[in-house]
C-alpha positions in Angstrom: 0.0 0.0 0.0 1.0 3.7 -0.2 3.4 4.9 2.5 1.8 6.0 5.8 3.8 7.6 8.6 3.5 9.4 11.8 5.5 12.5 12.7 5.8 13.8 16.2 6.3 17.5 17.1 6.8 19.4 20.4 4.3 22.1 21.2 5.6 25.2 23.0 4.5 28.8 23.5 6.7 31.8 24.1 6.1 35.5 24.1 7.2 37.4 21.0 10.9 38.4 21.2 11.4 36.1 24.2 13.4 32.9 24.2 11.8 31.6 27.4 8.9 29.0 27.0 5.8 29.3 29.2 3.8 26.7 31.1 1.1 25.5 28.7 -1.5 25.3 31.4 -1.2 29.1 32.0 0.9 30.5 29.2 -0.1 34.1 29.8 -0.5 33.6 33.5 -4.1 32.4 33.4 -5.0 30.8 30.0 -4.7 27.0 29.4 -3.6 26.1 25.8 -5.9 23.0 26.1 -8.9 25.3 26.4 -7.8 27.3 23.3 -7.5 24.0 21.3 -10.9 23.0 22.6 -12.4 26.4 21.5 -10.7 26.1 18.1 -12.1 22.6 17.3 -15.6 23.4 18.5 -15.6 26.4 16.2 -14.3 24.7 13.1 -15.1 21.0 13.4 -18.2 19.8 11.4 -20.2 16.7 10.7 -20.2 17.0 7.0 -22.7 15.2 4.7 -21.7 13.8 1.3 -22.9 17.0 -0.3 -21.5 19.8 1.9 -18.3 20.3 3.8 -17.2 23.2 6.0 -14.0 24.3 4.3 -11.6 27.1 5.2 -8.8 28.6 3.2 -5.5 28.3 5.1 -3.6 31.6 5.5 0.1 31.9 4.6 0.0 28.7 2.4 0.0 28.1 -1.3 -3.7 27.5 -2.0 -4.4 25.1 0.8 -7.7 24.2 2.3 -8.7 22.6 5.6 -11.8 20.8 6.7 -11.9 19.5 10.3 -14.0 16.4 10.6 -14.6 14.1 13.7 -12.9 15.3 16.9 -12.8 13.6 20.3 -11.7 15.4 23.4 -10.7 13.2 26.3 -8.8 14.4 29.4 -5.7 16.2 28.1 -5.8 14.7 24.6 -7.6 15.7 21.4 -7.8 13.4 18.4 -9.6 13.3 15.1 -9.4 13.7 11.3 -8.6 16.8 9.3 -9.1 16.8 5.6 -6.7 19.0 3.6 -6.2 19.7 -0.1 -5.2 22.1 -2.9 -7.1 24.4 -5.2 -6.3 27.0 -7.9 -5.9 24.9 -11.0 -8.2 23.2 -13.5 -7.5 19.7 -14.8 -9.3 16.7 -16.4 -10.1 13.8 -14.1 -10.0 10.5 -16.1 -11.1 7.0 -15.2 -7.9 4.9 -15.5 -9.8 1.8 -16.6 -12.3 3.2 -19.1 -9.9 6.1 -20.2 -13.0 8.3 -20.3 -13.3 11.7 -18.7 -15.1 11.6 -15.4 -15.3 15.3 -15.0 -13.1 18.4 -15.2 -11.8 19.7 -11.9 -12.6 23.4 -11.5 -10.1 25.9 -10.1 -12.1 26.1 -6.9 -12.4 22.3 -6.5 -10.2 20.8 -3.8 -9.4 17.2 -3.1 -9.8 16.6 0.6 -7.4 14.0 1.9 -8.3 12.6 5.4 -5.4 12.7 7.8 -5.5 11.7 11.5 -4.0 13.8 14.3 -3.4 13.4 18.1 -2.6 16.3 20.4 -1.5 16.1 24.0 -1.3 19.2 26.4 0.1 18.6 29.9 -1.8 19.9 32.9 -0.3 21.6 35.9 1.7 19.1 37.9 2.7 17.0 34.9 6.4 17.6 35.7 8.6 17.9 33.8 6.4 18.3 30.7 4.5 21.5 31.8 6.1 23.6 29.1 5.9 21.1 26.3 3.0 19.4 24.6 3.0 16.8 21.8 1.4 16.8 18.4 1.3 13.7 16.2 0.3 14.1 12.6 -0.3 11.4 10.0 1.3 11.7 6.6 -0.1 9.8 3.6 2.0 9.6 0.5 3.1 13.3 0.1 0.1 14.7 1.9 1.0 16.2 5.4 -0.9 18.0 8.0 1.5 20.0 10.3 2.0 23.1 8.1 -1.7 23.4 7.3 -2.8 22.9 10.9 -0.2 25.2 12.4 -1.0 28.1 10.0 -4.7 27.8 10.4 -4.5 27.5 14.2 -2.0 30.3 14.6 -4.3 32.6 12.7 -7.1 31.8 15.2 -4.7 31.9 18.2 -3.3 35.3 17.2 -6.7 37.0 17.3 -6.7 36.9 21.1 -3.0 36.4 21.8 -1.1 38.5 19.3 2.0 38.7 21.6 2.5 35.0 21.8 3.9 32.4 19.3 3.1 28.7 19.2 6.0 26.6 18.0 6.0 23.0 16.7 9.4 21.4 16.3 10.0 17.8 15.0 10.8 15.3 17.7 13.4 12.5 17.5 12.9 9.8 20.2 16.0 9.3 22.3 15.3 5.6 22.3 16.1 5.6 18.6 19.4 7.3 19.2 20.1 4.9 22.1 19.2 1.9 19.9 21.7 3.2 17.3 24.4 3.5 20.0 23.7 0.0 21.3 24.1 -1.6 17.9 20.5 -2.8 17.3 20.0 -1.3 13.9 18.3 -4.0 11.8 18.6 -2.3 8.4 19.3 1.0 6.7 18.2 2.2 3.3 19.7 5.2 1.7 17.7 6.8 -1.1 18.6 9.4 -3.7 15.9 10.9 -5.8 18.4 12.7 -8.0 21.2 10.3 -8.9 24.1 11.6 -10.9 23.6 11.5 -14.7 26.4 9.0 -15.3 24.7 6.6 -12.9 21.1 7.3 -14.2 22.3 6.6 -17.8 22.8 2.9 -16.9 19.2 2.0 -16.0 15.6 2.7 -16.7 12.6 2.2 -14.4 8.9 2.7 -14.2 7.8 6.3 -14.4 7.0 6.4 -10.6 10.5 5.3 -9.7 12.4 7.3 -12.3 15.5 8.9 -11.0 15.5 7.0 -7.7 18.7 5.3 -6.5 18.6 3.0 -3.4 21.5 1.6 -1.4 20.3 -0.9 1.3 22.2 -2.5 4.1 20.8 -5.4 6.2 21.7 -8.7 7.8 25.1 -7.5 9.2 26.7 -5.1 11.6 27.3 -1.4 11.0 30.6 0.4 11.2 30.8 2.7 14.2 31.4 5.7 11.9 28.2 5.1 10.0 26.3 4.8 13.3 27.8 8.0 14.6 26.8 9.8 11.4 23.3 8.3 11.6 22.9 9.7 15.1 24.1 13.1 13.9 21.6 13.1 11.1 18.7 12.3 13.5 19.9 15.1 15.8 20.0 17.4 12.8 23.8 18.0 13.3 24.7 16.5 9.9 23.0 16.7 6.4 21.6 13.4 5.1 23.9 13.6 2.0 27.0 13.6 4.3 26.1 10.3 6.0 28.5 8.4 3.7 31.3 9.6 1.4 30.5 8.6 -2.2 30.7 10.1 -5.6 27.8 8.1 -7.0 25.1 8.5 -4.4 24.0 11.6 -2.5 21.1 10.4 -0.4 18.2 12.7 0.5 16.2 10.1 2.5 17.1 7.4 5.0 14.9 4.6 6.2 16.1 2.7 9.2 14.6 -0.2 11.2 15.7 -0.3 14.9 14.8 -2.6 17.7 13.3 -0.7 20.7 12.3 -2.7 23.9 12.1 -5.9 21.9 10.0 -4.4 19.1 11.1 -3.2 15.7 10.1 0.2 14.5 10.9 1.8 11.1 11.9 5.5 11.0 12.1 7.6 7.9 14.0 10.9 7.8 14.0 13.2 4.7 15.9 16.2 3.7 13.4 19.0 3.2 13.8 22.6 2.0 14.3 23.9 5.6 14.4 21.0 8.0 14.9 17.3 8.4 11.7 15.7 9.6 11.9 12.2 11.3 8.9 10.0 11.4 7.9 6.4 12.0 6.6 4.2 9.1 3.3 2.5 10.0 2.4 1.3 6.5 2.4 -2.4 7.5 0.4 -1.8 10.7 -2.7 0.0 9.4 -5.8 -1.2 7.6 -7.2 0.3 4.4 -10.8 1.4 4.1 -13.1 1.1 1.1 -12.1 4.6 0.0 -8.4 3.5 -0.3 -7.2 5.6 2.7 -5.9 4.1 6.0 -8.7 3.8 8.5 -8.7 6.3 11.4 -9.0 3.5 13.9 -5.9 1.8 12.8 -3.8 5.0 12.5 -5.0 6.2 15.9 -4.0 2.9 17.5 -0.4 3.5 16.3 -0.5 7.2 17.2 -1.5 6.4 20.8 1.4 4.0 21.2 3.8 6.5 19.7 2.5 9.2 22.0 3.4 7.1 25.1 6.9 6.5 23.6 7.4 10.3 23.1 6.0 11.2 26.6 8.4 8.7 28.2 11.5 9.9 26.5 10.6 13.6 26.9 10.0 13.1 30.6 13.4 11.4 31.0 15.2 14.1 28.9 13.7 17.0 30.8 14.6 15.5 34.1 18.3 16.3 33.4 
């Protein structure tokens, strides 16, 4: 099936022009971020029918839309489904089997891809996580949720709190780094989506794999220098392309399987325009619905487990 992953982010709030982060349960001295999230979802969530959706344009994005669907609020967590898509161009939609035109997409039409999310905001006394919440967003193929959600929520947030900034930074579980150090890496796959011309000239592939070069290691032990470089990449101290010295491959993606507490987890890290975003691959652990998308229930099952992993390592890290 198509690739499905979960990406974890820290949630923090600070005052404009300040480097100090505030307690989330009273970030301005009185207001709980959880209550702001609750107000936001109550305002924008909807139970859409097949004929009508509540859709919002997302500010500060390139023609993105957002439609918040089912939302569940429980204790200090909020989970649900957000649909997001693009608009602004017209194109024919053709049935791949009949080769006939189904309809022509209008410039104002937007394909709404369902993506699951899970938010956790600590309460007073949740030491040492009082200043850091956790957001987990699903990614399906190339469709992600973090940028769309953050832009839309920040616009809502700024209406009442213009002097505060909400930050979401990618998280890398320390268990993964620890697993690397302890030598329990099961496999590593280096991918280059733009191989050198002299290499690309020697092969041809299907259109969807064109230009992709893969170097895979498994079934053996890893050199300490490779492990050290891998750790630096996950800590964002080293560009992905520098993980190995080679004239014929400059990777922009790494997929590793590590053993954590007796269980294997697959993490994918990609080189983006501005940041490296780590995530766990859950493609083999989710079910597919009749619509071809992963079911919310199966994605959320994995998200809840990932949340507990992140809470555990963040608590231990902030104790020091």
